[in-house]
Residue frames as qw, qx, qy, qz and C-alpha x, y, z in Angstrom:
[[0.107, -0.266, 0.051, 0.957, 8.40, -62.37, 49.71],
 [0.386, 0.692, 0.578, -0.196, 5.08, -60.88, 48.63],
 [0.314, 0.891, -0.052, -0.324, 5.02, -59.01, 45.33],
 [0.617, 0.683, -0.391, 0.015, 8.06, -58.88, 43.04],
 [0.826, -0.453, 0.311, 0.123, 10.68, -61.54, 43.77],
 [0.661, -0.086, 0.501, 0.552, 12.66, -62.35, 40.61],
 [0.060, 0.547, -0.231, -0.802, 13.58, -59.91, 37.85],
 [0.753, 0.602, 0.203, -0.172, 12.12, -59.84, 34.40],
 [0.507, -0.402, 0.546, 0.532, 14.74, -60.77, 31.82],
 [0.626, 0.745, -0.001, -0.230, 15.45, -59.81, 28.25],
 [0.725, -0.133, 0.453, 0.502, 18.03, -61.12, 25.80],
 [0.347, 0.889, -0.003, -0.300, 19.50, -58.70, 23.28],
 [0.757, 0.137, 0.325, 0.549, 21.86, -58.58, 20.33],
 [0.079, 0.901, -0.099, -0.415, 23.82, -55.54, 19.17],
 [0.793, 0.312, 0.293, 0.435, 25.40, -55.68, 15.72],
 [0.150, -0.831, 0.177, 0.505, 28.20, -53.15, 15.30],
 [0.768, 0.487, 0.301, 0.286, 29.14, -52.59, 11.66],
 [0.228, -0.761, 0.275, 0.542, 32.37, -50.93, 10.58],
 [0.696, 0.668, -0.219, -0.145, 34.58, -51.42, 7.54],
 [0.936, -0.177, 0.156, 0.260, 37.09, -54.23, 7.31],
 [0.313, 0.872, -0.370, 0.076, 40.75, -53.35, 6.86],
 [0.795, 0.163, -0.460, 0.361, 44.15, -54.85, 7.37],
 [0.633, -0.701, -0.216, 0.248, 45.56, -54.52, 10.88],
 [0.584, -0.129, 0.100, 0.795, 48.62, -52.77, 9.48],
 [0.036, 0.228, 0.272, 0.934, 46.39, -50.01, 8.06],
 [0.045, -0.509, -0.780, 0.361, 43.64, -49.39, 10.65],
 [0.100, 0.487, 0.081, -0.864, 43.00, -45.88, 9.32],
 [0.218, 0.109, -0.657, -0.713, 41.72, -47.35, 6.04],
 [0.371, -0.369, -0.827, -0.205, 38.79, -49.03, 7.78],
 [0.449, -0.524, 0.143, -0.709, 36.35, -48.50, 10.64],
 [0.276, 0.165, -0.903, 0.285, 37.10, -50.73, 13.62],
 [0.642, -0.455, -0.320, -0.527, 33.90, -52.25, 15.09],
 [0.722, -0.219, -0.556, 0.349, 35.91, -53.93, 17.87],
 [0.241, 0.051, -0.310, 0.918, 36.99, -50.58, 19.31],
 [0.402, -0.303, -0.163, -0.848, 33.42, -49.26, 18.99],
 [0.755, -0.335, -0.532, -0.186, 32.04, -52.42, 20.68],
 [0.562, -0.111, -0.537, 0.619, 34.53, -52.03, 23.55],
 [0.016, -0.116, 0.175, -0.978, 33.36, -48.46, 24.13],
 [0.589, -0.327, -0.378, -0.635, 29.71, -49.57, 23.98],
 [0.704, -0.277, -0.626, 0.190, 30.38, -52.10, 26.75],
 [0.338, -0.080, -0.413, 0.842, 31.91, -49.40, 28.96],
 [0.231, -0.161, -0.059, -0.958, 29.16, -46.85, 28.24],
 [0.618, -0.328, -0.587, -0.407, 26.38, -49.43, 28.79],
 [0.528, -0.238, -0.675, 0.457, 27.55, -49.86, 32.38],
 [0.012, -0.004, -0.255, 0.967, 26.45, -46.30, 33.14],
 [0.432, -0.364, -0.525, -0.637, 22.80, -47.09, 32.35],
 [0.643, -0.496, -0.581, 0.061, 22.18, -48.77, 35.70],
 [0.525, -0.318, -0.350, 0.708, 24.46, -46.52, 37.73],
 [0.112, -0.186, 0.008, 0.976, 23.38, -43.18, 36.21],
 [0.298, -0.136, -0.478, -0.815, 19.99, -43.56, 34.52],
 [0.604, -0.420, -0.631, -0.247, 17.93, -45.60, 37.01],
 [0.405, -0.629, 0.331, -0.575, 16.90, -44.95, 40.59],
 [0.554, 0.140, -0.810, 0.132, 18.62, -47.90, 42.27],
 [0.165, -0.128, 0.660, -0.722, 17.02, -47.04, 45.59],
 [0.717, 0.082, 0.104, -0.684, 13.67, -48.31, 44.25],
 [0.963, 0.086, 0.241, -0.082, 14.82, -51.56, 42.61],
 [0.437, -0.463, 0.608, 0.475, 18.00, -53.15, 41.27],
 [0.754, 0.623, 0.011, -0.209, 18.69, -53.63, 37.57],
 [0.610, -0.368, 0.572, 0.407, 21.40, -55.32, 35.54],
 [0.656, 0.709, -0.156, -0.208, 22.83, -54.83, 32.06],
 [0.640, -0.415, 0.599, 0.245, 25.30, -57.57, 31.12],
 [0.602, 0.615, -0.429, -0.276, 27.22, -58.03, 27.88],
 [0.830, -0.302, 0.464, -0.071, 27.96, -61.76, 27.97],
 [0.760, 0.105, 0.495, 0.408, 29.52, -62.37, 24.55],
 [0.229, 0.816, -0.224, -0.481, 31.39, -60.40, 21.90],
 [0.772, 0.128, 0.558, 0.275, 31.99, -62.15, 18.61],
 [0.419, 0.892, -0.043, -0.163, 33.99, -60.61, 15.80],
 [0.127, 0.771, -0.611, -0.128, 36.98, -61.26, 13.63],
 [0.998, 0.043, 0.039, -0.039, 38.67, -64.43, 12.49],
 [0.780, 0.307, -0.169, 0.519, 42.33, -63.44, 12.16],
 [0.548, -0.573, -0.196, 0.576, 44.86, -61.68, 14.33],
 [0.306, -0.265, 0.232, 0.885, 45.82, -59.17, 11.65],
 [0.042, -0.403, -0.600, -0.690, 42.47, -58.28, 10.08],
 [0.231, 0.152, 0.412, -0.868, 40.05, -55.71, 11.47],
 [0.201, 0.379, 0.895, 0.119, 36.63, -57.28, 10.87],
 [0.101, -0.345, -0.401, -0.843, 33.68, -55.60, 9.21],
 [0.578, -0.525, -0.176, -0.600, 31.30, -56.33, 12.08],
 [0.118, 0.153, -0.837, 0.512, 31.04, -57.42, 15.70],
 [0.588, -0.467, -0.513, -0.417, 28.10, -59.13, 17.41],
 [0.039, -0.264, 0.652, -0.709, 27.42, -58.44, 21.07],
 [0.570, -0.398, -0.663, -0.279, 24.99, -60.57, 23.13],
 [0.070, 0.189, -0.589, 0.783, 23.64, -59.70, 26.54],
 [0.328, -0.551, -0.767, -0.020, 20.86, -59.65, 29.10],
 [0.164, -0.425, 0.140, -0.879, 18.83, -57.02, 30.90],
 [0.379, -0.400, -0.806, 0.216, 17.23, -57.64, 34.32],
 [0.140, -0.287, 0.092, -0.943, 14.61, -55.23, 35.69],
 [0.015, -0.293, -0.862, 0.412, 11.71, -55.16, 38.14],
 [0.314, 0.634, 0.401, -0.582, 9.28, -52.80, 36.39],
 [0.597, 0.597, 0.460, 0.276, 8.03, -52.21, 32.84],
 [0.083, 0.996, -0.021, -0.017, 9.16, -48.58, 33.16],
 [0.412, -0.690, 0.535, 0.260, 12.74, -49.51, 34.07],
 [0.706, 0.140, 0.632, 0.287, 12.76, -52.14, 31.31],
 [0.465, 0.806, 0.307, 0.197, 11.76, -49.56, 28.68],
 [0.122, -0.963, 0.220, 0.093, 14.21, -47.01, 30.06],
 [0.584, -0.445, 0.604, 0.311, 17.12, -49.49, 29.89],
 [0.660, 0.381, 0.571, 0.306, 16.22, -50.58, 26.34],
 [0.271, 0.947, 0.149, 0.082, 15.94, -46.95, 25.21],
 [0.252, -0.878, 0.380, 0.148, 19.29, -45.96, 26.74],
 [0.678, -0.216, 0.634, 0.302, 21.05, -49.10, 25.48],
 [0.615, 0.591, 0.455, 0.257, 19.86, -48.49, 21.93],
 [0.136, 0.988, -0.027, 0.064, 20.89, -44.84, 22.02],
 [0.460, -0.716, 0.485, 0.204, 24.30, -45.62, 23.57],
 [0.730, 0.047, 0.600, 0.324, 25.03, -48.36, 21.02],
 [0.506, 0.745, 0.353, 0.255, 24.04, -46.14, 18.09],
 [0.002, -0.994, 0.094, -0.055, 25.71, -42.94, 19.29],
 [0.553, -0.618, 0.503, 0.243, 28.96, -44.54, 20.46],
 [0.721, 0.200, 0.555, 0.365, 29.29, -46.50, 17.21],
 [0.372, 0.874, 0.239, 0.203, 28.56, -43.34, 15.23],
 [0.246, -0.927, 0.254, 0.122, 31.29, -41.48, 17.11],
 [0.567, -0.384, 0.646, 0.338, 33.70, -44.12, 15.77],
 [0.307, 0.427, -0.533, -0.663, 32.36, -43.91, 12.21],
 [0.065, -0.069, -0.990, -0.109, 30.54, -47.22, 12.61],
 [0.578, -0.267, -0.174, -0.751, 26.87, -48.09, 13.09],
 [0.005, 0.030, -0.941, 0.338, 25.12, -50.26, 15.67],
 [0.585, -0.246, -0.378, -0.674, 21.68, -51.81, 15.81],
 [0.285, -0.150, 0.788, -0.524, 20.06, -53.08, 19.01],
 [0.604, -0.097, -0.612, -0.501, 17.77, -56.08, 18.51],
 [0.504, -0.265, 0.602, -0.559, 15.67, -57.32, 21.40],
 [0.180, 0.049, -0.962, -0.199, 15.11, -61.08, 21.21],
 [0.598, -0.339, -0.363, -0.629, 11.57, -62.45, 21.43],
 [0.780, -0.378, -0.491, -0.085, 9.92, -63.99, 24.52],
 [0.090, 0.476, -0.546, 0.684, 11.27, -62.01, 27.48],
 [0.444, -0.388, -0.776, 0.226, 10.43, -63.27, 30.94],
 [0.254, -0.783, -0.118, -0.555, 8.24, -60.95, 33.00],
 [0.111, -0.464, 0.624, -0.619, 8.95, -60.12, 36.64],
 [0.494, -0.258, -0.830, 0.023, 8.02, -63.03, 38.93],
 [0.302, -0.398, 0.216, -0.839, 5.42, -61.59, 41.28],
 [0.208, -0.167, -0.929, 0.255, 4.27, -63.62, 44.28],
 [0.380, -0.628, -0.476, -0.485, 0.61, -63.31, 45.19],
 [0.059, -0.473, 0.475, -0.739, 0.59, -61.29, 48.48],
 [0.761, -0.305, 0.142, -0.555, -2.34, -63.18, 50.05],
 [0.965, 0.070, -0.252, 0.016, -0.90, -66.60, 49.23],
 [0.482, 0.444, -0.499, 0.567, 2.53, -65.51, 50.44],
 [0.343, -0.495, 0.379, -0.703, 1.07, -64.31, 53.73],
 [0.920, -0.190, 0.030, -0.341, -0.62, -67.67, 54.27],
 [0.872, 0.244, -0.347, 0.245, 2.57, -69.58, 53.40],
 [0.213, 0.526, -0.488, 0.663, 4.71, -67.42, 55.71],
 [0.601, -0.440, 0.282, -0.606, 2.27, -67.92, 58.60],
 [0.987, -0.043, -0.091, -0.125, 2.36, -71.70, 58.08],
 [0.700, 0.386, -0.412, 0.437, 6.17, -71.72, 57.91],
 [0.082, -0.561, 0.449, -0.690, 6.45, -69.65, 61.09],
 [0.815, -0.328, 0.175, -0.445, 4.13, -72.07, 62.92],
 [0.983, 0.108, -0.141, 0.055, 6.09, -75.08, 61.67],
 [0.735, 0.302, -0.255, 0.551, 9.64, -73.74, 61.98],
 [0.431, -0.637, -0.269, 0.580, 9.43, -70.80, 64.38],
 [0.219, 0.962, 0.141, -0.085, 9.45, -67.11, 63.52],
 [0.291, -0.774, 0.438, 0.352, 13.26, -66.86, 63.75],
 [0.572, -0.061, 0.730, 0.369, 13.65, -69.44, 60.97],
 [0.434, 0.678, 0.548, 0.227, 11.62, -67.50, 58.41],
 [0.227, -0.496, 0.115, 0.830, 13.12, -64.51, 56.60],
 [0.529, 0.780, 0.228, -0.246, 11.90, -62.32, 53.78],
 [0.727, 0.141, 0.350, 0.573, 14.00, -62.68, 50.66],
 [0.024, -0.607, 0.154, 0.780, 15.56, -59.65, 49.02],
 [0.682, 0.640, -0.023, -0.353, 14.84, -58.97, 45.36],
 [0.702, -0.189, 0.598, 0.338, 16.63, -61.48, 43.14],
 [0.289, 0.666, -0.329, -0.604, 18.08, -60.49, 39.77],
 [0.192, -0.031, 0.943, 0.271, 17.84, -64.06, 38.51],
 [0.552, 0.163, -0.151, -0.804, 14.86, -64.73, 36.26],
 [0.319, 0.062, 0.939, -0.109, 12.41, -67.60, 35.92],
 [0.256, -0.094, -0.609, -0.744, 9.97, -68.45, 33.13],
 [0.179, -0.443, -0.851, 0.219, 7.55, -69.59, 35.86],
 [0.052, 0.327, 0.193, -0.924, 6.62, -65.90, 35.94],
 [0.340, -0.024, -0.562, -0.754, 4.40, -66.57, 32.91],
 [0.438, -0.339, -0.831, -0.057, 2.48, -69.21, 34.91],
 [0.245, -0.371, -0.573, 0.688, 2.29, -67.05, 38.04],
 [0.165, 0.063, -0.137, -0.975, 0.54, -64.34, 36.04],
 [0.560, -0.160, -0.558, -0.591, -2.33, -66.77, 35.43],
 [0.802, -0.404, -0.436, -0.063, -2.23, -69.03, 38.49],
 [0.209, -0.827, 0.372, -0.366, -0.95, -67.57, 41.77]]
């Protein structure tokens, strides 16, 4: 596939802060678990309602939620970890902006607060050099036959080789 092949990837952390209370008296605290659950649901609308999916796919995944240590205590905070996959710098910035706003606003609606932290060293989009790809495809078609060679769809997996491909096609 010439041009973009694999998505750029980011790793993020959202810290939702409430106020600890006993599970028998939830009204005396601010439950960050409930706020975090609502953030997960709201974050799923970023891709389906904020991006033009006809131009390129995108993914927002919450892969871990950590909070609390006892069955009867509402914790003071919850940590959420996740990944973003996009194919353009514009979509990447749009997703980050919406995720930060959703986390903050949803938490605020519950009386809590939330802070989005983007982790360092994201992977850029893996872009195949079009000229090199054309030469490779022609060689594969000669060797295997045209019916054996297909163009890949965009892949939402990510690869740190994208850093190398930016310098050496």
